[in-house]
N, C-alpha and C positions, 0 to 999 in steps of 0.2 A: 839182814834179818837179825832181830834181837833175840837174846836168850835170857832166861831167868833160872834161878836156883830156888827151890822150895825146901826150906829146912824144917825140921821137927814135924814131918808128915807121919801121921799115925800108921802103924803097920797094917791095920785093918783097911785103911783107905788105899794104901799101896797095893794090898792084895786084891781089893775089889777093882782097882784100876787095871791091874794085870789081867784079871779074869775077864773084865769087859773088853779089853783090847784083844785078848785071845778069841773071844766070841765073835768079834767083828773082823778078825784076821788082820789086825794092825799091831804096830809096836805100841808100847806104853807111851812113848813120846808123842806119836801121832794121835793116839787116843786123847791125851791131855790137851793137845792143840785143838782138836775138834770140840772138846768140852768147853774150853776157854772161849773159842770163837763163837760158839752157840750162846754162851752165857753173856757175852758183851755186845752182841749185835743189837742194833736199835729195835725197839718194840715195833712190831708190824712189818719188819723187814721180810721180804718175800724171798724164798729160796727156790721157788718154782720158775720155770721159764715163761717167756712171753706166750708161746703157743699153748701151754697148759692153762695160763690165766685166761686167754681168749676162749678156749674150749669150755672152761668152767663157767664163764660169763654167759655164753650162748647155749649151753647144754639144756636149760629148761625149755627152750623153744623147739627142741627136737631137730631132727635132721631133714635132709632133702634127698629124695630119690630121683636120680637123673636117668633119663633114657639115653643110652649111648648108641650112636649110629653103628650100623654094621661096618666092618672093615672091608675095604675094597682091595682088589688086587693092586700090586705095585705097578706104577706107570713105567713105561719104557723111558730110559734116560735120553735126554736130547742128544742129537748127533751134530757135532760141531765141525764136521769135515767139509 
């Protein structure tokens, strides 16, 4: 994992980063990683999962109501004696 050092960072920027990290329950370092990762990810890159993408694709068509059969009593297990 690479590391970087950022010099001559304005105190206001550092204070805002600290506040943002605290609001999100993260360290300043983790908050900076997330900001950088978001800033450099390719345009149009999706952060949602496959299931969410499929759901959003078919959502305009509505859902389907299925009639579920009644449950029956459990069968007797086979006797192998």
